[in-house]
Every structure is written in structure tokens, then in C-alpha cells.
C-alpha positions, 0 to 999 in steps of 0.5 A, a space after each residue: 501539460 497536466 496541472 498537478 493537484 495537491 491534497 493535504 492533511 486528508 484521509 483518502 480512501 483507496 478502494 476502487 479509486 483512481 488517483 492521477 496527477 496529484 501530490 498527496 501531502 501529509 495524508 492518511 491513505 486507507 485501503 480496506 481490501 476492495 479493488 486496488 486503486 489505479 495510481 498514475 503520476 502521483 507523489 506521496 509526501 509524508 503520508 501514511 498508508 493504513 490497511 483496514 478491514 479485509 486488507 488488515 486481516 490479510 496483512 495479519 495472516 501473512 505476518 503469522 505465516 512469516 513468523 511461523 517459518 514460512 517467510 519464503 513462501 510469503 515473499 517469493 510465492 504469495 507476493 511474487 517478489 522473487 529477488 527480494 531479500 531483507 536488509 541486513 541491519 
């Protein structure tokens, strides 16, 4: 059995990384739009995911499209979430 590592209260850069067998506790995980990370057997406890750089620009673009009436295109077409629907609330 693999022993799980623990990372606490750190900023973790996700681009091009491999995360494996680790508990991330109260961390800020930053993705800037490079190659997405590989995440295997990880838990994220009270963590924050932050998009910066190219990833943030993509998020803003998708938000603008969605707010302009193209939310179905964004959710179903671009993100490929065919059965996704917003929660009523």
C-alpha cells in the first residue's frame, strides 16, 4: 500500500505536474493554461483552485459567451457536458 503524502498551506502550480497519492489541505492550486496535470488518488480538503494567465483568459471568454446567450454552446458543445444542467436555486 502506498503511503499518502500530505501538503498543507502551500501554493501548488498544476501545469505539467503529476499529483499522486497526496492529501492537499488548505492549499491554493494554480493552473495557468499549460498541459493539464495528472491527478491520481488525491484529495483536496478546503483548497482553492485558481486560474491565471491563459487559463484565466479562457474562463473569461467562456463566461462572456455564456452571458451573451450561448450558455448551451459553452456547456454542451465546448465543455462536452451533455447531461449537465444548472441547479435550481
